[in-house]
N, C-alpha and C positions, 0 to 999 in steps of 0.2 A: 293830459296836463303834464307839463315837464317837471321832472324831479330836480330839486335844488339841493346841492351838496356843499359842504364847507371844505375849503382847500387852503393850503399854505404853500407859498412858493419862495424858496431861498435862491437869490441870484447873487452870483459872485462876479463883480465887474473889474476889468483891467484898469490900472492906474496909469498906464503908459501915455495916454493922451491928456492927462491932467484931471484935476478934480472938477473942473467946469464941465468937461465931457461926461464924467460920471454922473454929475447932477442932472444933465440933460437926458442921459439914458435912463436914470431912475424915474424922471418925470415922464418919459415916453412910456415906460411900462405901467406907471401909475395911471396915466390917461387911458391906455389900452385896456387895462383891467376895469376901470370905471365905465368904459364904453360898453363892455360885454358882460359885466358882472357887478355885484355889489361889493365894493371894496370896504372892508371893515377896519383894518389897521395897516399901517406901513411902519415898520421898525427899521430904522437905518442904524445898523450896528457899526458902521464906519470902517476905517482902515484897519486891517488885521494882517498878521503874518500868516502865510500859508504853511501847511504842514510839509508840503513838498512843492518844488517849483512847477508852475503850469505855464507853458509857453515862455520859459525862461524868466518868469516873474516870481518874486518871492513875497510880495505884498499885494493885497486886493481889497476892494471895498464890498462889504456885505450888506444886503437888504432883505428883509422878510416881509412878504405881502400876504395878508390874510384876507380871503374873499369867499363869497358864495356865488355859485354859478350853476348852470346846467352842465351836464356831463361832457358835452362836446367841446366846451371852451378850453379846458386845460390842455388838450391835445394841440389846439391851435396856438396857445400860449407857448407851449414847448417848442413847436415848429419855429415860431418867431424868435425865441431865445437862441436857437441854434444858428440862425442866419444873421443875427445882429452882431456887428463888430463891437467889441468892448465887453461882451459877456464871455467870461472864462468858463463858468459852470452854472448849472441850474438844477434844481430839484423841486418838483411839484408833488405834493402829498395830499391825498384825500384824508380828511379828518373824520374821526368817529362822531356819530350824531349824539 
């Protein structure tokens, strides 16, 4: 039987392609997580000033995804965030039970 763990993923999206592109990318990740895991919450923190420039950008859009999944899915999610245009940074954390 597969072990189900709780995770949080914080994704930082680029604003250079506009807010509509950000909304599409957030929806893409929401759908991806719902397909492979149980999505609990999505907190869209919105546009925030970055502490330091990333790829010459000073502002970005933040979103927090809380989900439960098997241990293999977070590695796949991390791989997809790395190859997706518009994602500046991501961090996936396993939560304590």
